[in-house]
N, C-alpha and C positions, 0 to 999 in steps of 0.2 A: 685458735685465739692469741696465742701467744708469738708460736713460729710456726709456718706454714713450709710446705718439703718442696713448696711447689714458686717459690722465691717474687712470687707476690701479694698487693699488700690482702692486710687485715682486712676482716668485711667490718671497718669501724665505719661512721659516719664521714668524715675526714673523706676516705676515698672512695665512695661511695658520690658522694657531692665536689672531688673536686675539677677545677676548669680544665687540667692541662693532663690530659691519659696518654699523649704519644711519649714512648717509652726512647730512650735513650740505647747507642747499638753496643753490642756485645764487644769489648777488646777481643780481636780477632787474629793480631798480627802482631810483632815485635816490634816495640817504640821505643823513640828516646824524645826526653823529655826534661826543663828546667825542673822540675817538680812531680814529684807526684803525692796526693792526698790519698790515703786510703779512707774510706766512709765516707757515704753520702747523706748524711742525718743533716742539722744546721751547722754546725763547727766546720764539716767538710765544703757545705757552700759558700757559707759567710767566707771561707777562707780563700776558696775558690775567686769567688769575686772581688775582695778586697787584693787579692796578687795579680789577677788578670787586669784589672784597672790600674797597674804600674808597668804594665806589660810584660809580664812572663808568661812563658809559656809553662802551661798547667795543664796535668793529666788528672784526672778524678775518676778512681777504680769504686766502682760499687757493688758490694755481695748481689741483692735483692735488688729494690725498686729505690728510687732516690725518698727517701725520707721512713723508710721502710720498718724503720725500729721505732724510735722514744720518738724522734723529731714529728710524728707524722701521728702520731697517737696520744698525745697529752693534751689537754688540760685548754691548751690553746692558750694561756695567761701568757700578757709581758707585765713580769712582773721586776722590776730595780734590785738594783744592789747585785755587786759580785765581789766576791770570796767568803760567802757562807757567812759564818759570826762575825767575822770581823769589818763589813760590810758596816754592823751596828755599832759597832765597840773600839771606833779608832784609838782610842788607848791603848786597847790587849793589842792593835795592829803593831803601833808604834812601840809597845813593849817589844814583838816577837819581831819583826823587821826591820826596826830602823826608826828614828826622828821625820814625822813626815811621813810613814808608809798609810794610816790610818787616812788623810787628805786624799792622798792620791787615789785608795780604793773608794772611797766613797765617791769622787769625781768618777772613776769608771761605772759605780755602779749607774750614776746617771748617767752616763755615756752610754750602755750598753741598750737601753732603750730608745736612746737616741736614734741609735745606728740602725734603725727599724725602723723608727719614723723618717728617715730621709733617706733610706733607700726605699721604702715605697713610693715615699711623693720623688725620687728623681727619675724611675723607672716605671714609675705610675701602676705597679704592683697591685694587684684584683684580690684582695685575700680577706675582705669582709672586716675590715679595722672596725672597733668600737675602743674610745676611751671611756676608762672611768672602770673602778675595782672598788674593791669592799674587805676589808679585812676584820672580821666579827669575833667580836667573843662569847662564849657561852659562859662564863667564871668570873669572877671579881679577879682571881689571879688576872688574870689574862688580860681586863678589862686595865686594870694596873698599867700594864706590860706595855698595852697598845698606848694609851694615856703618855708613858714616858716616850715613845717610839714616835707619837705625833709630837714633842712638846722640842725630843729633839732636831727632826726634820727644820721645825722652825728657826728653832736657833741655827742651824748651817744656814739659814734660809733657800730653802727647798724652793727652786720653781713653778713648781705648780700646787694648784689647789688643794688644798688639803683640809678635812675638818673631821673633828671629833664628835660622835654619836653618841645619844645614849638612848635605851630601848626603846624611846619612842622616835627618835628621828630616826633610828634603823626602817620603821615600816615607810618612809618616805622611799626606801631603796628594796627592798623585800616583801613582800606579802606573807612575812609569818612572823609568829610571837617566840622565835626559839630565841634568841638572840638578846645578850644586856647591853650590848652595845658596840664598837664600832671607830674604825678612820677609813671615811674616805678620801679615795688619792684620785685626783684626776690626772696625774702623770701615768700612771697605770691603764690597762686596756686585753683586749683579746681577738683576738683573730682566726682564722682557718690556717690551722699552722702547717697543714701539707702544700695547701697553694703556698704560702709564704718559701716554704725548702724549697717548694718542684721550681717554682720564680727565679728562683737565685740560683738554682741550678743554668736552667735559660737562658739568664743573665750572664752568666761566669761563660758559657759558650758561646753567647752574640760576640762576649771580648775576645773571643779569642781561643779559649782549655777547649779539651775533649774529655767530655763527660762519656762514661761507661758502665752501664748497668749490666746486672746479672753476670758480673766478672769478678766473681772470691777469689780472693788472695791464698792462695795457697800456701808458699813459701817466701822470705825476704831472705836475699844476700847481703849483706853490709859491706862495706866496706866505702870507699871515694866515691864509688861511682853505686848508688845502690840498685840493685835486681830485683823488682818484685814480679814475680810471678804468677801468674791465674794460669785456666783448664788449658784456654785455647790463644795465651798470648804472652809476655813480658814487657815489662817498661824497666828502659833504663833510666835512671833522673840524677841530678846532681844531690838534689834533697828530697825527705819524705817525713810527710806531716798526717799520723794516725789518730783516725779522729772516731771511730767505731765505739768509744763509749763501755755501753754494757755487754754490749755483743763483742769488741775487741777483748773483753774482761776474758769473756768463753772462748776465744780462742790464742787468750795470751800468751797462754804454757811455748804453745808452737812459734806464734809470729813473734813475740815480744815478752821473752821470759822475767823481763826485771820489771817488768807490770802486773804480773799475772794475782801477785798477794796485795794489791794495794783501792783494787776495785769489787765491787760483791754487787753482782743483779740483781735486784730486786725487783717485784709487780706492784703495779697498780690498776685498774680495772675503771670502764668507764660505759655507762648508755646512755642512750639516745631515744627520746620518747617519739612518739609523732609531731607532726607539726602542728603547734596548738592555735587553738584562736585566738586574734585581735585578743580579745577580751580576756582571757586567759592566759596567757602572755603577761599581760599590764598589769594582771592581779598578783603573778608571782613573783616578777621582776620587773615594775613599772618604772626602773631606771636603765635598765639593762646591762648594769654591771658585772664585769665578773668577780665572784666571790669565794671567798677560801676562810675556814674560821682557822681558829690555832693549837689546835689538838698535832700529838702527834702522828697516830690514823686520821688524819686531816679529811674533811669534806673540801670540794671546791667543785662551783657550777656556775652555771651562764648561758643564754641563749642563744642559739645560731642565726644566722640570718635571715634563715626562713620559722625563727618561731618553735623551735625545738627543745627542751628542756634537757642541755648539756651537764651530766651529772657523774662526779667522778671520785674513787676514793678508794678502802678495802685495800690500804699498799700492805703488800705481802714478802717479808722478809724468809719465807722458807721454798720460793720459790713455784709452790706448790696452788696452783688457783683453789678459791671457792669451790663447794659442791657444786650452788646455781649465780654467777654473776648478779645475772640481769636480777632474782630472788633479793638477792643481798643487796643487792645498789637499789632497788627501787624501795624495798625496806626504809633503807635511810636516807630518801628522797622524799618519802612520802613523811617522814619524822620530820621535814620543812617544810614542807611544801603538800599537804592533807587534800589540798585543792587538785591536786593532780592525779588524785584515785583512778578513773577511769581512762589515765592517759595511758596510750598504748606505747608500748616500748621495741622500737621497730631497730636497734642497732645495740649490741652490747659488744666489747673488746679489751683486750690489755695487753701489755709489752714488759720489758725490763728497761728501769732504770738504772745506772751507774752509781754506786755509793760507796763514799770515803768516810773513811773513820769521822773525821771534824768535819766533813761535810763542807770541804773548802775546795775548790776547784783546783784539777792538779796538773797544772803544765811545766814542760820540763826537755830535754834532748834524754836519747839515749845512746846517742854520738852526736859527734859535732855535727851529721848534717841527717840526723833524724832526730825529726820533733815531734811532740805529742798532746794530745788536750784531751779531757775527761773527769767523770765523777762530777758532776751538776745535783745530783741528789736531788733529783726530781722538780727542780727550777733550773731549768737549761734554756728556756726560748729566748731571752736575751743574754744572758751571763754567755750562752756559746757565738753569740754576735763580736763580744767582746774577746772571746780567747781567736776568733779567726782575727781581730784586726792586731792583739797581742804578738800572734802568731805572724802575722805579713812582718808586723815590725823587727821581729828579731830574723827576720831572713835576710832583711833589707836591711840588719845593721843597727838598728835601730832597738840594741838590747834593756833601756832603761825600767820599761814599766812590767817587760815577758821577763826580765830578772828579779824584779822587787818579786812577783805570783811564784816563780821556779822557787824559789830558796824557802816558800814556806814547805818545815818537813811534815812529810804525812807518816802515817802508821803501818806499816803493813796489819791484815786482818790474821791472824794468831790462828796454828791448826794448819792442816792437811785442808785440801780443797771441799773434801766431803765433812767439813766438820766446818768450815764459817758459817756455811748458812745457817743451820741450828744455834752456832751460838750467838749470830748476829742476832737471829729472830729472838732469842732469850735476852738480849741485852734491853732491845725495842718494845718485849711486852710488859718490861720494867715500866717504860716511859707512859704505857697504854693504861696500865695499875694506878700512877700516879695521875695520869689527866682525868679518870675517873674516881676515884678518891678528892681531889683538891682543886 
């Protein structure tokens, strides 16, 4: 469910329903390119599109299938914001990074969603796009935070409709009494994320990029020309971009030693029900908005295009799955929507997400010609596209925005690799307990 030995997609709803199931070729020769991108998730394919649109010769190497990792397994929720906690605290961003940083990061937080919106429109990507999002609160402390967030967006001139909701208002969006209020946001939304990822790989290919699946990178020779080796071929590149995120972190001691301590692979899981009747689907989510709560170990859910309930959560920082993903998530789903008691569960799956200590995306360079982007903390569908743009800007010589994010100081996880998971899990347990008590 997390990793497979055959390098094919996990048995998720996304993999079963993806529109484009044709593979890309494996690299079987030695080639030269301007830019070699390692990793075929959303960061990798978004970067490939940006650079290919600008005329660069691009080669992308994916160890498994395009979108095989977190990019093809997540909740499919398009959530704005770039810079983690800095997005909601411009004053803190200014203190950390200099005057004007907060405003710049806020603009990136809007732009990352607009990149998706405009790219889907430009290339007519079919990915079940639906606008509408709901942040919900279980407790008054959470509701107070959401109210302050709503007021901040209003004061900043947020360009989309947002609405502060009380418990009664939430019933217009969700068929449950579990939540005391929330914020509805027409500027965020949801989609079939594997279709989005695969479509961008095709777009890059049509623009001249060379895309290769099942081409696991075995070693990298750094230098003026970087040589990237796979089992059956080698890519010589002027520039390399590392976009492996959590999966790169698992290989980083071998491929990129300087990155190995800064990202921790954590897990999250999802289930998908059978297609619900129109009546039942409308009873649980009458406006079909993507939804998540405010807890550390949050629930997130939405309807698919064919009226399945997609329900996720059970974040796990020890990299060990629960005894039964289906039973655990089904219980959580029924706590929100008891009317789904008889709904069959057709799919369950999980995957790794890359976590950094400060929850801020990590952008930077290992050498003058080797760039990287990683650590979206489970909030990556839109931010990955911003990273792709910043990487392309920096490679083209426009470094201002890239350098702003790259100068964020990131702390390494303490301890040896076998201790980090336990240490971080213990820390996250504190926040889970706090969520339950406050």
